[in-house]
C-alpha positions as CSV (number, residue, x, y, z in Angstrom):
1,M,-0.1,0.0,0.2
2,N,1.3,3.4,-1.1
3,G,-1.3,5.6,0.4
4,R,-4.2,6.0,3.0
5,V,-7.7,7.2,2.4
6,V,-9.7,8.1,5.7
7,L,-13.5,8.3,5.1
8,V,-15.2,10.5,7.7
9,A,-18.9,9.2,8.4
10,G,-21.7,9.6,10.8
11,A,-25.1,11.3,10.7
12,G,-24.8,14.9,9.9
13,R,-24.2,17.4,13.1
14,S,-22.3,14.5,14.9
15,G,-18.9,16.0,14.7
16,T,-17.8,15.0,11.5
17,S,-16.8,18.7,10.3
18,T,-14.7,18.9,13.6
19,V,-12.7,15.7,13.2
20,A,-11.9,16.3,9.6
21,G,-10.8,19.6,10.0
22,A,-8.6,18.5,12.9
23,L,-7.1,15.6,10.6
24,S,-6.3,18.2,7.9
25,M,-4.6,20.4,10.3
26,L,-2.5,17.7,11.6
27,G,-1.1,16.6,7.8
28,V,-4.1,14.4,6.4
29,H,-4.6,15.9,2.9
30,L,-7.9,17.4,2.5
31,P,-8.2,18.3,-1.5
32,G,-10.0,21.4,-2.2
33,P,-11.8,23.4,-3.2
34,Q,-14.0,23.0,-0.2
35,V,-17.6,23.7,0.5
36,P,-17.6,27.2,1.8
37,A,-18.7,27.7,5.7
38,D,-22.2,29.3,6.0
39,E,-24.2,30.3,9.3
40,T,-24.7,26.6,9.8
41,N,-21.2,25.5,10.3
42,P,-19.2,28.9,10.5
43,R,-16.1,27.1,11.2
44,G,-16.3,24.9,7.8
45,F,-17.6,21.9,6.5
46,H,-14.3,20.6,5.7
47,E,-15.7,18.8,2.6
48,T,-14.3,18.6,-0.9
49,Q,-16.7,20.0,-3.3
50,W,-15.9,17.5,-5.8
51,V,-17.0,14.7,-3.8
52,V,-19.9,16.4,-2.6
53,D,-21.1,16.9,-5.9
54,L,-20.3,13.4,-7.1
55,H,-22.5,11.8,-4.2
56,K,-25.3,14.1,-4.7
57,R,-25.3,13.7,-8.4
58,M,-25.8,9.7,-7.6
59,L,-28.1,10.0,-5.1
60,R,-30.3,12.1,-7.3
61,R,-30.7,9.3,-9.7
62,S,-33.7,7.0,-9.8
63,P,-34.4,5.8,-7.4
64,V,-33.8,8.8,-5.3
65,V,-31.9,8.2,-2.0
66,R,-31.8,11.0,0.6
67,T,-28.7,12.0,2.6
68,L,-30.2,10.9,5.9
69,D,-32.8,8.0,4.6
70,A,-34.5,6.2,7.2
71,R,-35.8,3.6,5.0
72,P,-34.5,0.0,5.6
73,E,-33.9,-0.6,2.0
74,A,-32.2,2.7,1.2
75,A,-28.5,0.9,1.3
76,E,-29.6,-1.6,-1.4
77,L,-31.1,1.3,-3.6
78,A,-27.8,3.3,-3.2
79,A,-25.5,0.4,-4.1
80,G,-27.3,0.4,-7.7
81,L,-26.7,4.1,-8.1
82,P,-22.9,4.2,-9.0
83,T,-21.8,3.6,-12.6
84,D,-18.6,2.4,-14.3
85,D,-18.2,6.3,-15.5
86,D,-18.5,7.0,-11.8
87,A,-15.8,4.6,-10.8
88,E,-13.5,5.9,-13.5
89,E,-14.0,9.5,-12.6
90,L,-13.4,8.7,-8.9
91,D,-10.2,6.6,-9.9
92,G,-8.8,9.9,-11.7
93,W,-9.7,12.3,-8.8
94,L,-8.3,10.0,-6.1
95,A,-4.9,9.4,-8.0
96,R,-4.6,13.2,-8.2
97,A,-5.3,13.3,-4.6
98,L,-3.0,10.9,-3.3
99,R,-0.4,12.3,-5.7
100,D,-0.7,15.9,-4.1
101,A,-0.9,14.7,-0.5
102,P,2.6,15.4,1.0
103,R,2.3,12.2,3.4
104,G,0.2,10.1,1.0
105,Q,-2.7,10.6,3.4
106,V,-6.0,11.8,2.4
107,V,-9.3,12.7,4.3
108,V,-12.5,12.6,2.5
109,K,-15.7,13.7,4.6
110,D,-19.3,13.9,3.3
111,P,-22.2,12.8,5.4
112,R,-23.5,10.9,2.2
113,V,-20.0,8.7,1.8
114,F,-21.3,5.5,3.8
115,W,-23.9,4.8,0.9
116,F,-21.0,4.3,-1.6
117,H,-18.4,2.5,0.7
118,D,-18.0,-0.1,-2.3
119,L,-17.2,2.5,-5.0
120,W,-14.6,4.1,-2.5
121,R,-13.1,0.7,-1.3
122,G,-12.7,-0.2,-5.3
123,A,-11.2,3.1,-6.1
124,A,-8.7,3.1,-3.0
125,A,-7.8,-0.6,-3.8
126,R,-7.0,0.4,-7.5
127,A,-5.0,3.3,-6.4
128,G,-3.0,0.9,-4.1
129,A,-4.2,2.8,-0.9
130,E,-5.8,1.7,2.2
131,L,-9.1,2.6,3.0
132,G,-10.2,3.3,6.8
133,F,-13.1,4.8,8.5
134,V,-13.5,7.3,11.2
135,T,-17.3,7.4,12.6
136,M,-18.2,10.1,14.9
137,L,-20.6,9.2,17.5
138,R,-23.1,11.7,19.2
139,H,-26.1,11.1,20.8
140,P,-28.9,11.0,18.7
141,V,-31.0,13.5,20.8
142,E,-28.1,15.7,20.4
143,V,-28.1,15.2,16.8
144,A,-31.9,15.9,16.3
145,K,-31.7,19.0,18.5
146,S,-28.8,20.3,16.6
147,R,-30.6,19.7,13.1
148,D,-33.7,21.3,14.6
149,T,-31.9,24.1,15.5
150,H,-30.0,24.8,12.1
151,Y,-32.5,23.3,9.7
152,T,-36.1,23.2,11.0
153,P,-38.0,26.3,9.9
154,T,-39.5,28.0,13.1
155,D,-43.0,28.8,11.7
156,R,-44.1,25.5,10.9
157,G,-45.7,24.6,14.3
158,E,-45.3,21.7,16.8
159,S,-46.6,18.9,14.6
160,F,-44.2,19.7,12.1
161,R,-41.3,19.8,14.7
162,R,-42.4,16.6,16.2
163,Q,-42.2,14.9,12.6
164,R,-38.9,16.3,12.0
165,A,-37.7,14.9,15.3
166,T,-38.9,11.4,14.5
167,A,-37.5,11.5,11.2
168,N,-34.0,12.5,12.5
169,I,-34.0,10.0,15.2
170,A,-34.8,7.6,12.9
171,G,-32.2,8.6,10.1
172,W,-29.6,8.8,12.8
173,V,-30.4,5.3,13.6
174,H,-30.2,3.8,10.1
175,A,-27.0,6.0,9.4
176,L,-25.2,4.3,12.2
177,L,-26.6,0.9,11.5
178,V,-25.4,1.0,7.9
179,T,-22.1,2.5,8.5
180,E,-21.2,0.0,11.3
181,E,-22.1,-2.8,9.0
182,V,-20.4,-1.5,5.9
183,S,-17.2,-0.6,7.7
184,R,-16.4,-4.0,9.4
185,P,-13.8,-5.1,6.6
186,D,-11.7,-2.0,7.1
187,P,-9.4,-0.5,9.8
188,R,-11.8,1.7,11.5
189,A,-12.0,3.9,14.7
190,F,-15.2,5.4,16.4
191,V,-15.1,8.8,18.0
192,R,-17.5,10.1,20.6
193,Y,-17.8,13.8,19.8
194,A,-17.6,14.9,23.4
195,D,-14.4,13.2,23.9
196,L,-12.9,15.0,21.0
197,L,-14.1,18.5,22.3
198,A,-12.8,17.6,25.7
199,D,-9.2,16.4,24.8
200,W,-8.7,15.9,21.0
201,R,-5.2,14.7,21.5
202,P,-5.4,11.3,22.8
203,V,-8.5,10.8,21.0
204,L,-6.7,11.6,17.5
205,A,-3.8,9.7,18.6
206,E,-5.9,6.6,19.1
207,V,-7.4,7.2,15.4
208,A,-3.9,7.6,14.0
209,G,-3.1,4.3,15.6
210,R,-5.9,2.4,14.5
211,L,-5.7,3.6,10.9
212,G,-2.0,3.8,10.6
213,L,-2.0,7.6,10.1
214,D,1.4,9.9,10.4
215,L,0.0,13.0,12.1
216,D,2.0,16.3,11.7
217,H,1.9,17.9,15.3
218,A,3.2,20.9,14.0
219,G,-0.3,22.1,13.5
220,D,-1.2,21.2,17.0
221,A,-1.8,24.9,17.9
222,D,-4.0,25.2,14.9
223,V,-6.1,22.2,16.4
224,D,-6.1,23.9,19.7
225,A,-7.8,27.1,18.4
226,F,-10.3,25.3,16.1
227,I,-11.7,22.7,18.8
228,E,-13.5,24.3,21.7
229,P,-15.9,22.6,24.2
230,T,-18.4,25.4,23.4
231,L,-19.0,23.6,20.0
232,R,-21.3,21.3,21.8
233,R,-24.7,23.2,22.3
234,S,-26.9,20.3,22.6
235,E,-27.4,17.9,25.6
236,A,-28.5,14.2,25.4
237,D,-31.9,14.5,27.2
238,W,-34.9,12.6,25.8
239,S,-37.6,14.7,27.5
240,S,-36.7,17.4,25.0
241,V,-37.7,15.6,22.0
242,D,-41.2,14.2,21.3
243,V,-40.6,10.6,19.7
244,P,-42.4,7.3,20.0
245,D,-41.2,5.3,22.9
246,T,-40.4,2.3,20.8
247,L,-38.1,4.5,18.4
248,R,-36.5,5.8,21.6
249,A,-35.8,2.4,22.8
250,V,-34.3,1.4,19.4
251,A,-32.2,4.6,19.3
252,E,-30.8,4.0,23.0
253,G,-29.9,0.4,22.1
254,V,-28.0,1.5,18.9
255,W,-26.4,4.2,20.8
256,E,-25.3,1.9,23.6
257,Q,-23.9,-0.7,21.2
258,V,-21.9,1.6,19.0
259,D,-20.5,3.2,21.9
260,R,-18.8,-0.1,22.9
261,L,-16.8,0.1,19.7
262,V,-15.0,3.2,20.6
263,A,-12.5,1.2,22.8
264,D,-12.7,-2.0,20.6
265,P,-13.9,-1.6,17.0
266,T,-14.1,-5.3,16.5
267,D,-16.0,-6.1,19.7
268,P,-17.6,-9.4,18.7
269,A,-20.8,-8.7,20.8
270,V,-21.7,-5.8,18.8
271,P,-22.8,-7.1,15.4
272,P,-25.3,-9.6,16.7
273,A,-26.6,-7.0,19.1
274,L,-27.0,-4.5,16.2
275,A,-28.7,-7.3,14.2
276,A,-31.4,-7.4,16.7
277,L,-31.8,-3.9,16.7
278,R,-32.0,-3.7,13.1
279,A,-34.9,-6.1,12.9
280,D,-36.7,-3.9,15.7
281,Y,-36.0,-0.9,13.6
282,E,-37.3,-2.4,10.4
283,R,-40.3,-3.7,12.0
284,L,-41.0,-0.2,13.6
285,H,-40.5,1.3,10.3
286,D,-43.1,-0.9,8.7
287,H,-45.4,0.0,11.5
288,A,-44.7,3.7,11.0
289,V,-45.5,3.4,7.3
290,G,-48.9,1.4,8.1
291,V,-50.0,4.2,10.4
292,A,-49.1,6.8,7.8
293,L,-50.8,4.7,5.0
294,D,-54.2,6.1,5.5
295,H,-53.2,9.7,6.0
296,T,-51.1,9.5,2.5
297,Q,-54.0,7.7,0.8
298,A,-56.3,10.4,1.9
299,R,-54.0,13.1,0.6
300,E,-53.6,11.2,-2.8
301,V,-57.5,10.8,-3.0
302,H,-57.9,14.6,-2.2
303,V,-55.3,15.6,-4.9
304,R,-56.7,13.4,-7.4
305,R,-60.4,14.8,-6.8
306,R,-58.9,18.4,-6.9
307,T,-57.0,17.8,-10.1
308,R,-60.1,16.1,-11.8
309,A,-62.1,19.2,-10.4
310,N,-59.5,21.6,-12.0
311,L,-59.2,19.9,-15.3
312,R,-63.0,19.8,-15.6
313,E,-63.4,23.5,-15.1
314,E,-60.3,24.1,-17.4
315,Y,-62.0,21.9,-20.0
316,E,-65.6,23.3,-19.5
317,S,-64.1,26.8,-20.1
318,T,-62.2,26.0,-23.1
319,I,-65.2,24.3,-24.5
320,A,-67.4,27.1,-23.9
321,E,-64.7,29.4,-25.5
322,L,-64.7,27.4,-28.6
323,E,-68.4,27.2,-28.9
324,Q,-68.5,30.9,-28.7
325,Q,-65.9,31.4,-31.6
326,L,-67.8,28.8,-33.5
327,E,-71.3,30.7,-32.8
328,D,-69.5,33.9,-33.9
329,A,-68.0,32.4,-37.0
330,N,-71.8,31.2,-38.0
331,L,-72.9,34.6,-37.6
332,A,-70.3,36.3,-39.5
333,E,-71.1,33.8,-42.3
334,E,-74.7,34.4,-42.3
335,G,-74.3,38.4,-42.1
336,G,-71.8,38.4,-44.9
337,D,-69.2,39.7,-42.9
338,E,-66.0,39.8,-44.9
339,T,-63.9,39.7,-42.1
340,P,-64.7,36.8,-39.8
341,P,-63.6,36.7,-36.4
342,R,-60.2,35.5,-35.3
343,G,-60.3,32.2,-33.3
344,L,-59.2,28.6,-33.0
345,F,-61.9,27.2,-35.7
346,L,-61.9,30.1,-37.9
347,R,-59.0,29.5,-40.4
348,R,-61.5,28.9,-43.2
349,R,-60.5,27.5,-46.5
350,H,-61.4,29.1,-49.7
């Protein structure tokens, strides 16, 4: 192996930007240009724009898969989205990125990356590089509250906010289940966001050891200025989010299991425990779809009826207009008017 590719995974708002930014300051190459910072992430996303664009382009294909997709079948759907052209394009980009990396180490951060693990694994192998995962862990309540703060409109009411909280918790569960499963064949490290903020040095030393990274500690002062405990503004408290108890139980179970992987990413007890939780989650998702089905069907019936009514009104208006034009034309002929009225039916042949 002549290089290393680090994929930073984890649900959005889990500290992925923080760990990617810190690694880049410590000598792991983050290819540019980068996604510009904005008000939701003023310290920067530390994402390569080209990578984000590639992932978005693939996810928008049919069938569409969302960044935080709670559907149990989403991983299977995403696996069929990349094409041979995508693989060839990624091969070229990754070869250039590794060539430009002073230490032969590249960090790739994008919340969508776990959907395309096979694509990245293949590209890394063809480039002669070893692939590794850093998965950021942040309690699902903190993630949901952070997403609510930054992404949920404030004028949509409590019902909408409750629905978004449920969707965000479900998306977190599914993202962690998929990420843990797909990263098993590779060197990997699981990092608690709270640990990273409290004392980043031992945390990133552990990451470097597990993934075989060579960190440049000339950038330590930059990381000190970059990482602050105040970055953690949301606390884990289930009473602060209104979600079903069944979803809460599954999410808390997943959190407890992935938390065990911080100490030992190969803990043999975790995969079977997560498999049982996955079964619970899939059953819960089916129940949620069943509950929502009546609501969805009612809305579909309303839309169909409203569409038919609108079309009927449009057709009736058009027919009335045509009938009036035809009547005007007949009157013009009977009256000998040399200039017949203009209309849809009035281009007479002579």
